[in-house]
N, C-alpha and C positions, 0 to 999 in steps of 0.2 A: 980256444973255442973250436968245436968240431965243424967239419964240412957238411954242407947240406947234400941230401941225396938228389941225384938227377932223375927227374920223373918224366921228362919228355912231354908229349902232347897231353898227358893226363894232369899236368900241373895245375890247370884251371879247375879241376874237379876237387882238389885238396884231399881231405880224408873222407869224403862222402862216397856213397853208392856201393861200397864193398870192393874188395880186391879183384874178384872175378870180373865184375862189370868194367872196372878200370882197365884191366888187361885186354879185354875184348875191344874196348874203345881205342886203346893204343894200337892194337893190331889193325883195326879198320882205318884209322887215320894215317898210319905209316904206309899202308897199302895205297891209300888215296894219294898221298903226297909223293910216292916213289915214281920214278920215270917209267913210262910205258911206251911200247912200240906201236907205231901206226900200222894198221892192217893194209893200208893203201900204198905208202911209200917206204915203209919199213924203217923210218927214222925214229929216234928215241925222243919224240917231241909231243906226246899226247898229254893234254891237260883236261880236267873236267870243267865244262862250261856250267852245267847245272846238274841236278840229280838225274843220273842216267844218260846225260848227253856229254859226249867227249869230242874234242876237236884237236886235230894235229896243227901245231904252230908252224910247221914247214910247208905242207901242201894244202892247208885249209880244209882238209877232209873232215866232215862232221858225221858222226855215227852214234848209235845208241849202244848202251852196255849196262853194266850194273851200277848200283849207287856208289860203290866205293872202288870198283875196278872196271876197266873197260870190257872185260870178258868174264862170264860167269860159267859155272858148271852146267846150269840149265841151258845157256846159250850154246855151249859146245855140243850138248846132246841134241839140241834142235838142228844144228848144222849137219850133224851126222845123219839125222832122220831125213833132212831135206835132200841129202845126196842120194838117198835110196839105198837099196841093198847092193852090196858090193858083188861084182861078178868074179867068181873064182873058177 
């Protein structure tokens, strides 16, 4: 008898929704579950509380971010814009 394929987080989806959707789902869930650094204490202890709300388990710092990761490309752009033009 052959071995079964390891599908990871997409195991619950079975053979539905198409390969591309399952690959995107796997990428999003792996990013969600991977450890993240706290912007306040720099510890590797940030977990998602709810959609877009992240909390550090070490220093109890709560902040907003993306749905699947604590920082987004749009958030990085907004931080750069908030700093203003750089003086050269």
